[in-house]
N, C-alpha and C positions, 0 to 999 in steps of 0.2 A: 264267259271267261272265269276262271277260278278267282275267288275273292271278290267278285263284283257284287253290287248291292242286290242284283236280281237273285243270285245264288243264296244270299243270306236271308232272303224273305222266308218267313215261316208259313206254309200253306195251312189255312185253317178253314173249317166249315163255317159258313156264315152264321148258322144258328149258334154254334159254339162260340163264335166271336161275339155275337150279341149277348150271350150269357156271360162271357168274360167281361164285356163292357159293363154289364149290370153289376157284376161282382166287384169290378174295380171301383165303380161309383159307390157301392155300398160300403166298401172298406175305406173310402175317402170321404168320410162323413163331413169333415171340415170343408172339403171342396164342394160338396152338395149344399152345405149350409151357406157357403159364400156365394155360389152361383145360382142355384135353383131357388132357394128361399128368398133371395133378393130379386128374383124374377128378371134376371138379365137374359139377354137373348141366348137361344140355344146355340147360336153360332160360336159365341165365346166359349161355352162349355165344350163344344165339339173340338174347338181348336186346342183347348187344354188337354182333352183326352188324346188327341192326335199326337201331341208332344210326349205324353206319357208312353204310348205304345211305340213311338219312334225311338225313344230312348232304350226300349227293349228289343229294337230291331224288327218290329212287327208293323206291317203296313195294313191299315184297316180302312176300307172305303167309308166315305161320309155317310152313305146310306145305312151302313151297319151301325155306325156311331149314333145316327138319328134313331134307329130302331132300339138301340140300347137305352137311350135317354127316355124314349117313350115307354119302353118296357119297365124302366125303373119307376116312372110316374104311375104306371098301371099295376105295379107290384107283381109283374110277371117274373118268373124264375125265382120267386121268393117263397120260401116255405112258411106257411101260416099254420101254427099248431091248432089242432081241433079244440073246440071249447071244452072246459072241464065237464065231465059226466061220469056216471058210475061205470059205463063201458070203457071209457078211457082209462080209469083207474085200474080196472081189471086187466086191460091190455098192458099197462105199464108194469103191473105186478108180474104178469106172465113173462114179459120181456126180461125183467130183472129177477126171474125165479132162481137163477144160480146164486146170486148174492143173498136173496132171501133164504134160500135153502141152507147156505153156509151159516147165516146168522141164527136161524132156527136150530140148526144142529149144534152150534156152539152153546147157545142158550140152554138147550135141553141137556147137553153134557154137563154144563155148569150146575144146573139144578140137581142132576143125579149125583154129581160129586159132593155138593153141599149136603144133600140128604144122607148120603152114605157116611160122610164125615160126622154129621150130627148123630146118626144111628150108632156109629162105632164109638165115638169119643164122648158123647153126652148121654144120649138116651140109653145106650147099653149099660154103662156103669150105674146110671141112676136106677134102672130097672133091676139090675142085679142087687144093688144095695137095698132097694125097697123090698125085694124078695127075701133078703137075708136078715132084715131087721127083726121080724118075729122070731126067727130061729135063734139069733143072738140073744134076744131078750129072754127067751125060754131057757137057753143054755146057762146064762149067768145066774138066773134065779134058782134053777135046780141045783147048781153047784153050791150056792150059798146055803140052801136048805140041807144039803147033804153034809157039808162041813161044819156048819155053825152048831155050837154048843150053848151059846148064850141066846136067851130068848129075845134080847134086844136086837141081835143081828138078824134073826129070823123075821122079826116084826119089820125092821127097816127094809129087808129084802122084799117082803110082801108088798109093802107100800110103794117101793120103787117099781116093782113089776106091774102093779095096778096102774100106776101113773104112765108107764110106757105103753101098756095095752090100750089105755084110753087115747093116748096120742096117736097110735096107729089107726084106731077106728076113726079118728077125726082127720086122718091124712096129714098130720103134723110130723113130718120126718125129723125136723130139728129137735122137737121135744122128745121124740122117741130115742134119738141118738143120745141126748143128755141123760135120759133114764138108764140106757145101757151102760154109758160111761160111769155113772154113779154106782150101778150094780157091780161093774168090774172093779172099781176102787174098793167097794165094800168086800168083795170076794178076796181081793189081795190082802186086805186088812185081816180078814178072818183066817186066811191060810198062812199068814206071816208068823214066823217063830224067831225070837231073839231074847238075849239077856240084857237087862238094864244094868250098866256098870257105872260106878263113880269114876270120874276122870282123875287120873293121877299121872300127869306128864309134866316134865320140866317146862316152865314158861307158861303153863296154863293154870287158870284158877280152878280150885276144887269146890269152893263155896263163896257165896255172896250174901249180903243182907241188904234189905231195902226198907225205906220208911214209906208206908202207904200214904197216899194223898188224903184218904178219909180219916186217918188217925196219925197225926204227926208225932204222937208220943209212943207209938208202937214200932216194932221192927218185924219184918218178915224175913225168914231165913231160908236159903235155897242151897241145895247140893247140886253141882253140875254133873249131869249124867249123859250117857250115850247108849244107843241100841246096837248090839253086836251080835251077828249071826254065829252059827256053829262053825262056819268057815272063817271067821275072823273079820268079816266085812262090816263096816260101820254103815248103818242105814240112815237115810234121810226120811224123816217122818213128819206128818202134819201134826203140829203141836199148837194147842190153843193158848195164847198169851192172856193170862188173867188180868193183866194191867190195862189192856185196851180191847179185849174181846175179839181179837183177830187171830186167824190161824196162819201159821207159817210152816213151810217145809224146811226143817233144820236137821243137822246131824248131832247137835247137842243142845240141851236145854237145862234150865234151872228147875229142879224139883223141890217143891216147898216141904220143909220138914220142921220138926220141933227144935227149939233152941238147944235142948239137951243133946240131941243126936248131932246137930251141927257142931257143937263144941267137942263131941266125941271124935268126929272125923277130923276136926282141926288138930286135936291133940295127937291123933294117930299119925298124921302127916308131919307134925313138928318133930317127932322122934327121930325119923330117918329120912324125911323128905318124900316118902311115898305113903299111899294109903294101902295098908295090907289087906283089908277086907273090902274089896271093891264091889261085891255083889249087892245090888239094890232091889232086884226083882226079876221076873221072867214072864215073857208073853208066850203062851202056848197056842198051838193050832186050835182053831174053833172058837176062840174068844176074841173080843174086840180090844180089850185093854190088858196091860200086863198086871200080874199080881205082885204087889210089892212086899218085900220082906223087911222093910224099914218103916218107921213111923212117919207117914206122909198123908197129906190130904189128896194128893194127886194133882193139885194145882201147879201151874208152871209159868215160867217166863222164858222168852226166847232171845232176849238181849240183855246185856248188863255192862 
């Protein structure tokens, strides 16, 4: 009859039933621990198993249940992994070759990417710079020798060139770059042209005097000047401050003069508020320092 208990029974192969019983026991570890480990009778365990299968609508013969219990005890239908060995490791590697292949591929790709990045962004510029250093050193030195008229400029150029060459031979790129930068600064100084003018602008001082620390009874007089190019640009120049021995890049500085000239410039400015003759000297191409047309020692201060 439809809906009867007989129609709802699930036909199962006895071997498959026994395996299912073992699987049920294995996944019911608490049941096994309570029943088998306490050595209670197999009858009680079989009764419990029968209840489990009955709840699922499956009727299992006692003989099959007994075989399942015995199979569990004998570890039948249980997979026992092989003991560790070199062959087992090779087999596992082979089985997982897809994952290993992807990992190796990603690793290789990453290594190639890092190598290319280093070659392009680090090694390439470094090698190009290393190759250009001797050329830059030679270029700056030759330009100085060609433009310089002062023996001091040529001597300083030779000294810096020798220093840079020695640094390259020792593989010291940092020292070589410093020598090249010094040669470049020297070259700019040699090629520079400007006029030294006395400052005569409203609100700015034209001259100052100072009492030196070494002689409190004396006075040092300075005329404030600036360097102006032919295009009217005011240059910032490295000026040595005689008061502390330090060099500063400034656009104006105090040029030390005799008191008579200081008084002359002061009188000129007092007449109409301006200095009529502002020319103090000229720096020509090929020389290191300007040639002054006023009485001066060339000493200077950079602040007042």
